[in-house]
N, C-alpha and C positions, 0 to 999 in steps of 0.2 A: 477773125481767126476761125479756121475750120473746126467744126464739132465732130466730124467724121473723118478720121485720118486713115488713109489707105495708100499703099505704094502701088506703083503700076503693076508690079509682079502680083501683089495680093488681089488687085482689081481683076487682072486677067484670070487668075485661078478661081476667084469667086464667080466671075461671069461664066466660066466653063462649068462650074458646079451648078449654077442655075440652069444652064442649057442642058446639062446632062440629066437633070431632074425634070426637064420639060416645063420649066417655069417660063411663061411667056411674058408676064408683066413684071418688069424690073422696078417695082415699087416696094421696097423692103423696110419693114418696121422692126426696130430693135426693142425687145421687151425684157423686163426683169423677170427671170424665171424663179428666183428665190435665192436664199443664202445657204451655203454649205460650209464645210470645213475650210475650204480655200477662199472663202469670200463670196461675193455675188456671182450668180450664174445668169447668163443672158441667152435668149433664143431669138430667132427671126421668124417673121411671118410676112406673107404678101398682103399688103393693105394700102388703103388710101390715107392721105394726111387729113388732119382736121385742124381746127383753129388753135388747139393747145399744143401743137407739135412744132418741133424744129425740123426743117427739111433742107437737105443739101443734095445736089445732083452732081455725080462724077461721071463724065462721059454719058452713058445711057442708063446708069443705075441711080435711082433716087433712094436715098437713105432717110428714114423717118424715125424720130423718137419723141416721146412726150417731153415737153420742156422741163418738167420736174426731174426726169432722169438725167437730162443734160446738166441741170443745176447741181444735182447730187454727185454725179460721176465725172463732170467736166467734158463729156463727150466720149467717143469710142474710137478704138484703133482696131482695124481688121488686119491681122497678120497672115502672111502666106505660110505655107508649110515650112519653107526654108527659114523664114523669119521666126518661126515658132519651134525651131530645133527639130524639124522633121516630124512634128506631131499633128500635122494637118492644119487647115484653116482655124484661126482662133479669133475670138472677139474679146477685147479687153477694155476696161474702163480707162480713161486718161488718168483719173485720180484713183490710185490703187487703194483699196480698202482692205483692212485686216480681216482675216477669216473669223467666222463665228464659232468660237470654241465651245460655247454652250450647246450647240446643236449636234456635237459629235461625241456625246457621252462624257464630257468633261475631261478629255484627254490632254488638255493643254497644260504645259508646265512653264512657269516663268522663272 
């Protein structure tokens, strides 16, 4: 089962994004950037894989994430702008996690 899920449309949009930003090495690491009101936030960096990583290649882009992130979030989905309701490329965990209410001034009501 793929741990990095990406449609052809999202792949093409992401590759264009990398090329537009003059990224020459398509070896992309997904990192946990922290938790906010809407749950976990992720970012990407250009990096090489190491022994603790899960690595999958789609066409000419290699996706990398620490195996503990894959275990915790089940993998990642890269959504195109259209798949994301016109809000641009988006990276989502396969396992949706509830937001962190405590980090937003306690504004959650149940």
